[in-house]
Phi, psi and omega in degrees: 000148187215157178270346180225156167210164180258127173238111181060243185278347193237148165268138190235130176144195184305136172080359182252157178299146181301128182278105183262127189243117172274111179281100173279327170053232181259014183283004170275353176057027180077013183243117185296325183298313179297322173305313176297318177297326177292321174300316173303310174304322180285328185284316183295325182290332179100024174284163183258350187203154170237145182233142176240187173235148180226120175235156166252092195308319185295333179268314191283337182281120177301141185312312186290354183257336190310316185266002185291134176291144180221127174282124180228169173297343176264009180110177181284131178210170175284158183300319175299318181295322178300315179306311177300324184297323184261001184273130176278142175250199186306307185294321177302315184287329176295321177289322182280329178296318184288330174289323177294321182291330180285339175267010178075027182252137163295151169222148180199185183215167171262111173279134186254006177203166178295323174297329178293332173293326178289319174301316178291323175297326179292333181276353175062046176295161178275343181198172172239144179246127170268118184284161179305322181294346188253002184305327181265008181271080190303321179301306182300321177295322182294317177296324176290315181300326180293341181283340182077001181277161171302144182237134171254119189245112169279148189246007186296159179049032182226149172279157178298332175290319176301312180296320177302325180292317179298316180294322176303327183270323184277333191077161183250004192279332183235035195243131167248115181258139182250122164290132179212152165233121194271048171260130177239111355282161187271123174278145183311321187293346181250008180293316177046062189286345179293343176300339179301317182291313186301321182287322184294317186287325183289313192251344175068031182237165175295138190230128175240198183225131176246117187253147183228017179283156181284342183248201184254341200295320181289322176296321179293318178296324179301321177295313179303330177274001170108011168304126188267354177212153176223128174246131172222145170295141178233152182214160167283328182201125181297346179273352178297159182289143178131153191283345182255353190295316187301330185262017184254167177264135174281171181309317182291320176303314182293321176300319172299316177304304182302322176301311184295317179301314177301318176298315190284326185294322174290316180299334178300323175068202186240003180075002176266126183284132177213171168262115181281156180306329183284352181271344198290323179292313180292332176306298185299331181279324197246338184275123184265331184239118173286148178226000000 
């Protein structure tokens, strides 16, 4: 177990700058140009990484959902057809991966099934992200663990016993854990930020926060409470079509969040009491009795 780990270009953990992940997910709506524009938004805002999702739709789509009709910008189609419509394949991922790298960003994805892990390994991602929905998918966890790559584990919609089993499979040596509540959008009463301390004490690994709230306050509070990473969904426009856009940050919101995260990260300090240079003039002017 360790207080830090390396993901791509960055060391993540105690004493390091907060690792900010822009979750693009499926907010590209299957369009490479939109994905690139979101990468630009992330780079300008100053995040360190962008994250996507990778599925093999025939495997990862629940059987009871495959034939459910879905209204989309491309017409009415089954849910399975929709999943294929928005899924990037090798050529697209090679293009957006190279583009993210050119903008100085780490990039990786959440694999939703075992073949997706193999696909992402061929893309040479710097890490793998386990989505909250996949915490109990032991086959997927074992396939990810076998890669030897850093793993980012979200913990939403999961019991502590389920998280225990996931950590047992993944190991703790190269693990970044994210506290999360998988409610979209997240109400404050379900944020439960004290779980940051609970996870850190229980597993002895770096712990961050994955947020789905509409504003910035809860993510900022998480940093003030010691989160070493923050993941937020990002979009060009919350009014765009798609299930995650409404709970995402637009460009200005992302820039504000990163700005405030950096300020708070600096303001947290090191917990060692000292007299700072800026205090010397008030000290000489105001203190009457030396001690």
